[in-house]
C-alpha angles and dihedrals in degrees: 000000000000100000111135114239121253114253129174136176135190089265100223144010141182132231114208133185089258095040102041095171137056127204117226113208123180124195122213115139114236095352135112117252133192132179128224132179137081107010092345122103116175088330118179120257122284098039130186121218133182100193133073117249147101115291126190127210118204121201120202119201113238089210106053106359094248115151138211133180141212129185133225123197120209120196133180130236121201130017119281116219117257113255134186135169117202114235117250136185123263124258120266140155090286099036101052096167138018134198115237110209123193127188141179133194089208111104122235098022130147128211132223127178114205106253089356143080128313093240132090095252125066125179111211134180100178123083109241145115110278123199124207119198118200115195125197099223091201100054101019090236115142138191131200134204131177134209125194118216114200126194130217104191100137109136117230119265112261137181131166130215130243119303115268124232118200117212139178087273099035099052092160134020147167126268121198142215130173140187133190089209109113115247094002115167126216134217123180126197125194141113099257106047109133100169142006102026089158096045133083091252117038123180117239133186106188139055123258144092115301121200123206122198118198120196126199105216090202095067105006091241119145139205127197135198136166135228124196121222111200133184134234105182102133110136117231116257119247135187130185124230128229116312118260126228118196118214138174089275097035097053092159136016145158130275119196145206129186136196131187090208108111116249096004115175119217129211122179129197126192142115099260106044109135100171143352097042089153096046131078091249112047122178116237134186105189137063117250145092116303122197123206121199116198122198128198104219091203094065106006092240118147139205131183142202137174135235120199117215115199131194133224107181104136111141118230119253118257136189128177141174102262098225146359137197132219111209122208089244090054124053098201145041130205118234119198135197134173140187134194090208109103120244099007121159125222132219125181121199128191141108096265106044106134102168143359094039091149097040134076090257121054129185117218132184103193138060118252145089115306124195124207119198122194120198128199104218091202095067104006091240118148140203127191142191137179132233120199114218119197134180131220113260109284136194132266118230124207131189099178131246128314113280129211120209135169120253110283095017125114135218139190120242118201127195128193142170101086147048100253132031135200120187124201085244088068093251118133103198126102091241128044134180115227135180107181119186091218136019107298136180118225121198129190131196112216122200122197130209091262092057093255117137138201135173138212136185136209131187126225106208113208116206101216122189101234103176125199122322110242128185114189119225096211142023136179115218095197097122094245092127095250123101091335093152140038112238138143119251115229136112103277089216088066094057117094097169133000139179119183118176127182121200132187120233091271092057098254114144113244099182143342119212125192100167117076090214092060127084146182119257096196096259133120124202090348096309126109112240127228125243114295149127118268134187125231135191122198131192115178136169117206124209092217096064104009087226124135114234121199125193136168135181148121129296122192122217108213126176 
């Protein structure tokens, strides 16, 4: 079914000054209708119009979608008065009101603003659409015109940066503001602005509240915000530790400073700092005034204090007898020292001090130079002096030169140099006859007429026939009188030192012998051992050559 629907309309209509609108009604039973033309676009049926023109109604079949049209002509009757509204600018933050001005070339008209005065001018401050009606007082015809007043009063976007804190190091700084509004201008107010008061980032040098005003040049609107500049200029606290006194024993020491301020850095200045100048406890080695500067790293602020180091290094006084003599009739001499310094201690040094080494009076028994040192326990300082001790001229003893004899022979030893003689053999003559079995040293004490004594020694070297060292490799402890024991064969007189050790095959020590006249009978812990092979080690020093001989080997026990 493609038959267009039937649609009709009134055909024509007239708009007059008193009837300024016409109603357009289309007729098409059961179908959808819309109007187009003039100010109408797919307007619903019926439609109302206020302007002359040709309007078309279109009917659409609800059955098959086929369409049909019909037209309607609207004409006007009578002359409408002329009307005009002068254009004006929109409202903004600078232009807070505008004057609307209407006019007409038609004579004898009156004016009426909707919601406003009955004159042709109307001052408004609110954005809206305003309608002016002009009425021809002679014909009653009227005309209307509207004007829309917009407003741009949006303030510019504004944000400020982080607050600024001034410190002892940062005595000035930059504060910031920003706006996404195009072309915005800036103006800062505050007591400490030194540069850039009309920029986004002025420089300030004092604490306070700073206000920034941002202006949008497009509409004159402003936005304000504040930024606080604070101050952190408190110096760190500092305290000095106990004073230091340098002495002769405490030649250097530590001075100290403390601060409860977190992270404080220390710096010391003074003539005697040897280490730790950048710590709170430097080491110093000279008296004087030391200054510490402490810095708070959080704000760069500093503080200082002083520590006075004193010195006590006065040596104690000391007086001594300059010299002393030991007579041959006396074996000792008394040395004396004194000091006016209270509480000093004494110490005598020398080869012959026999008593009183730590007192003011020392007894010595030998000639030489003796040193006394006095120490002041208060400051550890010392003083010293020397005393020269001499002896009366003595005697010189002689016992002759070393003598070599064969074993069993004898020789005469003669001493001289004094009046009386005493040998270590107990004999008291100047000459003695000796026949030592081995090399022996003989010493004599000689006494002169003045009581002075001296001594001398002489060796008698005995040439002993040692023979060859022999270590057997077997023995038979069966009590038959032949090879019943294990012993080394050497002249015992030739042995200076000896160490003979016998081990079983598991390394356990059976016996250790240090005397060349001793032997092993083949027993262990009181029990006779069975046949077996044993190991020996031998270390022996012979008097004939003074060499040390070492030997090792096996020895068989055979019964």
